[in-house]
Each structure stands twice: as structure tokens, then as C-alpha cells.
C-alpha positions in Angstrom: 50.5 150.0 1.8 49.6 151.0 5.3 51.2 154.1 6.7 54.0 153.6 9.3 53.1 155.8 12.3 54.2 156.6 15.8 51.8 154.0 17.0 53.7 151.4 14.9 57.0 152.6 16.3 55.6 152.4 19.9 54.4 148.8 19.5 57.7 147.8 18.0 59.8 149.4 20.8 57.4 148.4 23.5 56.9 152.0 24.8 54.0 154.5 24.8 53.1 156.7 21.9 53.8 159.7 24.0 57.4 158.5 24.6 57.9 158.2 20.8 56.5 161.7 20.4 59.0 163.1 23.0 61.9 161.4 21.2 60.9 162.9 17.8 59.9 166.4 19.0 62.4 166.8 21.9 59.5 167.9 24.2 60.8 166.0 27.2 64.1 164.2 28.2 64.0 160.5 27.5 66.4 157.9 29.0 69.2 157.1 26.5 68.3 153.4 26.5 64.7 154.1 25.7 65.7 156.7 23.0 68.0 154.0 21.5 65.1 151.5 21.4 62.8 154.1 19.7 65.4 155.0 17.1 66.1 151.3 16.3 62.4 150.7 16.0 62.0 153.7 13.7 64.7 152.3 11.4 63.3 148.8 11.5 59.7 149.7 10.6 60.8 152.4 8.1 59.3 155.4 10.0 59.9 158.9 8.7 58.3 161.9 10.3 56.8 163.2 7.1 54.9 166.2 8.6 58.2 167.6 9.8 59.9 166.9 6.5 57.2 168.8 4.6 57.2 171.7 7.1 61.0 172.1 6.7 60.6 172.2 2.9 57.8 174.7 3.2 59.4 176.8 5.9 56.5 176.4 8.3 54.8 173.8 10.6 51.3 173.2 11.6 51.3 171.5 15.0 48.4 170.1 17.1 48.8 169.7 20.8 47.1 166.8 22.6 46.5 167.0 26.3 44.8 164.0 27.8 44.9 161.4 30.5 45.4 157.6 30.0 48.1 158.0 27.3 49.5 154.7 28.6 46.2 152.9 28.7 44.6 150.8 26.0 41.7 153.3 25.7 44.2 156.2 25.5 46.3 154.4 22.9 43.3 153.8 20.7 42.4 157.5 20.9 46.0 158.5 20.1 46.0 156.1 17.1 42.9 157.8 15.7 44.3 161.3 16.3 47.7 160.4 14.8 46.4 158.7 11.7 44.0 161.6 10.8 46.7 164.2 11.6 49.1 162.3 9.4 46.6 162.2 6.6 46.5 166.1 6.7 50.2 166.6 7.2 50.0 167.8 10.7 52.6 167.5 13.4 51.6 166.3 16.9 52.8 167.0 20.4 51.4 164.7 23.2 51.3 165.4 26.9 49.7 163.3 29.7 47.7 165.4 32.2 47.1 162.5 34.6 43.7 164.0 35.4 45.3 166.6 37.6 44.2 170.2 36.9 47.4 171.8 38.1 49.5 169.5 35.9 47.1 170.0 33.1 47.6 173.8 33.3 51.4 173.3 33.0 50.9 170.9 30.1 48.7 173.4 28.2 51.1 176.3 29.0 54.0 174.2 27.5 52.0 173.3 24.4 51.2 177.0 23.9 54.8 177.9 24.3 55.5 175.6 21.3 53.1 177.7 19.3 50.6 174.9 18.5 47.9 175.9 16.0 45.3 174.1 18.2 44.7 171.7 21.0 42.7 168.5 21.5 42.0 168.2 25.2 40.4 165.6 27.5 39.4 167.9 30.4 40.3 167.0 34.0 38.1 168.0 36.9 38.4 171.7 37.6 40.0 172.3 34.2 38.2 175.6 33.8 40.4 177.3 36.4 43.6 176.5 34.6 43.7 174.9 31.2 40.5 176.5 29.8 41.5 180.0 31.1 44.9 179.7 29.3 43.4 178.5 26.0 40.9 181.4 26.1 43.6 183.9 27.0 45.7 182.9 24.1 42.7 182.6 21.8 43.9 179.1 20.8 41.4 176.9 19.0 40.6 173.6 20.8 38.4 170.6 20.7 37.1 168.7 23.8 37.4 165.0 23.5 35.6 162.2 25.5 34.3 164.4 28.3 31.4 166.7 27.3 31.3 170.2 28.8 28.4 172.7 29.1 30.2 175.1 26.8 29.7 176.4 23.3 32.9 174.7 22.0 33.8 171.9 19.6 33.4 168.5 21.3 33.4 164.9 20.3 32.2 162.4 22.9 30.4 159.1 23.3 26.7 158.9 24.1 27.4 157.8 27.7 23.9 158.1 29.3 21.9 156.1 26.8 24.6 153.4 26.5 24.8 153.0 30.2 21.0 152.9 30.5 20.9 150.1 27.9 23.4 147.8 29.6 21.9 148.4 33.1 18.4 147.8 31.6 19.7 144.4 30.3 20.5 143.3 33.9 17.1 144.5 35.1 15.3 142.8 32.2 16.8 139.4 33.1 15.6 139.7 36.7 18.2 141.6 38.8 16.5 144.0 41.2 19.6 145.0 43.1 22.1 146.3 40.6 25.3 147.9 42.0 27.1 150.7 40.3 30.8 151.5 40.6 31.3 155.0 39.2 34.5 156.8 38.1 36.4 159.8 39.4 34.2 162.5 40.8 34.0 165.7 38.7 34.3 164.0 35.3 31.5 164.4 32.7 31.7 160.7 31.9 31.1 159.8 35.5 28.0 162.0 35.7 26.6 160.8 32.4 27.1 157.1 33.2 25.5 157.6 36.6 22.6 159.3 34.9 22.2 156.3 32.7 22.2 153.9 35.6 19.4 155.9 37.3 17.5 156.3 34.0 17.3 152.5 33.5 15.8 152.1 37.0 13.2 154.8 36.4 12.2 153.2 33.1 11.7 149.8 34.8 10.1 151.3 37.9 12.8 149.7 40.1 13.8 151.7 43.2 17.5 152.5 43.6 19.2 151.8 46.9 21.8 154.5 47.3 24.1 152.0 49.2 24.5 150.2 45.9 26.2 153.3 44.3 29.9 153.5 45.2 32.9 155.4 43.9 35.8 153.5 42.2 38.0 156.5 41.4 38.5 155.4 37.8 41.5 153.2 38.9 42.0 149.4 39.2 42.9 149.6 42.9 39.9 151.8 43.8 37.6 149.6 41.6 38.7 146.6 43.6 37.9 148.4 46.9 34.6 149.6 45.6 33.5 146.0 44.8 34.6 144.9 48.2 32.4 147.6 49.8 29.4 146.2 47.7 30.2 142.7 48.8 30.3 143.8 52.5 26.7 145.1 52.4 24.1 143.2 54.5 22.1 142.7 51.2 24.6 142.8 48.4 23.8 143.3 44.8 23.2 140.3 42.4 24.7 142.3 39.5 27.1 145.2 39.1 27.7 147.9 36.4 31.3 149.1 36.4 31.8 152.4 34.5 35.3 152.0 33.1 37.8 149.3 32.1 40.4 149.9 34.8 37.8 149.6 37.6 36.4 146.5 35.9 39.7 144.7 36.3 39.8 145.6 40.0 36.2 144.5 40.4 36.9 141.1 38.8 39.9 140.7 41.1 37.8 141.4 44.2 35.2 138.8 43.1 37.8 136.2 42.6 39.5 137.0 45.9 36.1 136.5 47.6 35.7 133.2 45.8 32.7 134.3 43.9 31.9 133.2 40.3 30.9 135.4 37.4 28.0 135.3 36.6 26.7 132.5 38.8 27.3 134.5 42.0 27.5 138.0 40.6 26.6 139.3 37.2 29.0 141.9 35.8 28.7 144.4 33.0 31.2 147.1 32.1 31.8 150.3 30.2 34.8 150.0 27.8 35.7 146.9 25.8 39.0 145.1 26.3 41.0 144.2 23.2 41.8 140.9 25.1 38.3 140.5 26.5 37.6 137.4 24.5 40.5 135.7 26.4 38.9 136.3 29.8 36.7 133.7 31.4 33.9 134.6 31.5 33.8 136.9 28.4 32.7 140.3 29.8 29.6 142.0 28.6 30.7 145.5 27.8 29.9 148.8 26.1 32.3 149.1 23.3 33.3 152.7 22.5 34.3 153.9 19.0 37.6 155.1 20.4 39.6 155.3 17.2 36.8 157.2 15.6 36.7 159.7 18.5 40.3 160.6 17.9 39.9 161.0 14.1 36.7 163.1 14.5 38.5 165.4 17.0 41.2 166.2 14.4 38.5 166.8 11.8 36.7 169.3 14.1 39.9 171.1 14.9 40.8 171.5 11.3 37.4 172.9 10.6 37.8 175.3 13.5 41.2 176.5 12.1 39.4 177.2 8.8 36.4 179.0 10.3 37.4 180.5 13.7 34.1 182.3 14.1 31.8 179.4 13.5 29.5 178.2 16.4 30.8 175.3 18.5 29.7 171.9 17.4 29.1 168.8 19.5 29.4 165.3 18.0 28.1 162.3 19.9 29.1 158.8 18.8 27.1 155.8 19.9 28.5 153.0 22.1 27.5 149.4 21.4 26.8 146.6 23.8 29.1 143.7 23.2 27.5 140.6 24.7 29.6 138.2 26.6 28.6 135.7 29.3 29.4 137.8 32.4 25.8 139.3 32.5 24.3 135.8 32.9 21.9 136.1 30.0 23.2 132.9 28.3 23.5 129.4 29.8 27.0 128.3 30.6 28.5 125.3 32.3 27.2 125.4 35.9 23.6 125.9 35.0 21.1 128.7 35.0 22.5 132.1 36.0 19.9 134.9 36.0 17.7 135.4 39.1 14.5 135.1 37.1 15.6 131.9 35.5 16.9 130.6 38.8 13.5 131.3 40.5 11.7 129.6 37.6 13.9 126.6 37.9 13.3 126.4 41.7 9.5 126.6 41.1 9.7 123.9 38.5 11.7 121.7 40.8 9.2 122.2 43.6 6.2 121.3 41.4 8.1 118.2 40.2 8.9 117.2 43.8 5.2 117.8 44.8 4.0 115.7 41.9 6.4 112.9 42.8 5.3 113.0 46.4 1.6 112.9 45.4 2.3 109.9 43.1 4.1 108.1 45.8 1.2 108.7 48.2 -1.4 107.3 45.8 0.8 104.2 45.2 
């Protein structure tokens, strides 16, 4: 029988996993109505906080702190599910906190987790985290694991191979004939932003296709800024024929901008994205994306932290998990109703039509 977890409770109550955590652990005030919903959901699904029960019986608690952004997003929830399930398997208690990618808030979050005497921390670093969160963790000599955003530090880390995955999906657009590929990148200062940009550039170098800097715009990692970024690309004198968007939130904004402009995907603009949507198969067209092993990232982070607790003096270890291209129709590599969609195929079709017309004209002249 499957374990009943905080993720199960969150789905039943219609709240975030972090809210359930706050109700259980008392780490932040929760509105009475929300707390009531959570408690009712716990009773309905048969949830018991077994790590706490075991720790009370043993007279001690091993608690992991989790400091990350996107706790309320699909990506964040999948990470949390992986962290939670693996922690539950090892009888660990969890404290969650949302940093909102703000380094000052992140510092306060980490300080609060340390005040709760956590045994270790899993952290998704914000820009400028070294000035606050990292300093606090080092000062308290607290074991930690970096998740998602690789750092040039000798510490435990688990991340996706962003550069090669991005290069592969951009190369796909170049291969089918696009020579002007736009790039909507994420929040400045994030390792994921840098690595996905490097992948975009790498694909162009491999194909010998020059990059127009005007095609590279910042989408701030949010839906609203992603929409504005796509609008900037559409306003260029020579706009791109395909665009790579480097996270799921910005992809939603980009799709909105294209639809508002009356442009079809992929007939008028090919689109590929980093991050797969659980509901992506319901979209029309089905987006071509890089699917991340998000759940596995969370589970491996817990495993790394447990090994660090067992061997505090061991060298830092970095684990890179591969992303995988999930092919839809938004890239234009497959025929859909409306005809041929890639620039190369479109050019070939035009040449064929010209030859056919010329042949017909020649035949008519002979007649």
C-alpha cells in the first residue's frame, strides 16, 4: 500500500505542501480555515506524521530543512514530493520554507531553519546567496546539499545537465531549417540561466550558425516577463522563426503573447521549452520540451545529505541527471493540419510548386 504523505494531504486539501508542513510543525501561522481544511484532509486520507511519532518515542528528532523557491509551482511540488518520500523512507522530519528567489529572505529562512536545530539543509540557491545563506550555513557548520542550481563550490550538489539538454533541443530547431532562433532566458544570476544560455550558444557553434544578440532576451523566470520577452522578439525588424524558452512559467507567457499576436504554433513560430508540463498533452499544439527528472532530483538530494551526515569530512559530490527531449508538435518537425511547418520543408515545397508551375506553363506553350 502506498504511503500517505504531506503531498497526499496537500492535494486533498487543495493547498501547497509547504502549508501542510507549517500546520504540522507549527513553523508559521496558518489561517484557521486553512488549518481546518488540512486537518480534515489528514483525517480523510489517514495521514500520520510517523517521523514525529518515532522521534517522540526515541526522545530525539532528525530534521531536514528545505529552503527553495517555486514551492507552489508544479516543478517545486515534484521536487518536494521526491524530497518528502525519500525522507519519509528514512524516518526524517521536514521543515519547508519558500525563499522566493530573494537573497535577503533566503537568509532569514536559513536562520529560522538553523534556529530549529535542523540536522542539515537542502537549498535551491537564489542569486547572491553566498552573502547570506551560505555564510550562515558555514558559520554554523551545518551540512547542506545544493539542489537544481549548480555552484562552483566543493559541496554536495544534485542538478540537471542543463547545457547539453538545451543544446540538443536548440540543435533540433537548427536541424529542421531555422536559422534565426530566439532565446528567452531566466532570472539573471541563476546557474540554470547561465547553463541554458551556454547550451543555446553551443548548438549554434556546432552548426556554424551565427547568433544575433538581439534574439537573446531576458524573461525573468516568470509568466508575465516571459510574455513581454516574446513580445520584444516579435517586435524585431527580422523576428525569429523559432524560439527556445528556458522554463515552464515563461513558456506559458510566451504562448500567450503569440496567441495575442494572432500567430500560430508552429506554422508562424516554432516553440521549444525547458520543463515539461504535467498537462502538456492537453495543450494544442503539444509542446516540445525538455523533461527534467524532478522527483529524482529531490530524492537524490536527500540521499546526498544523509551520506554527508554519516561522513562529514568527505569531499563534496556533484550528481548531474540527464534531461530528455519530449517531442510534441510545437517545434514543427511533424506534419499537422495546416501543412508543412519547418522553414526547410516550406522552401522545398515552394521550389516544387515553382517547378510544377513552370512545367505546366511549358506544356501549355507547346500545345
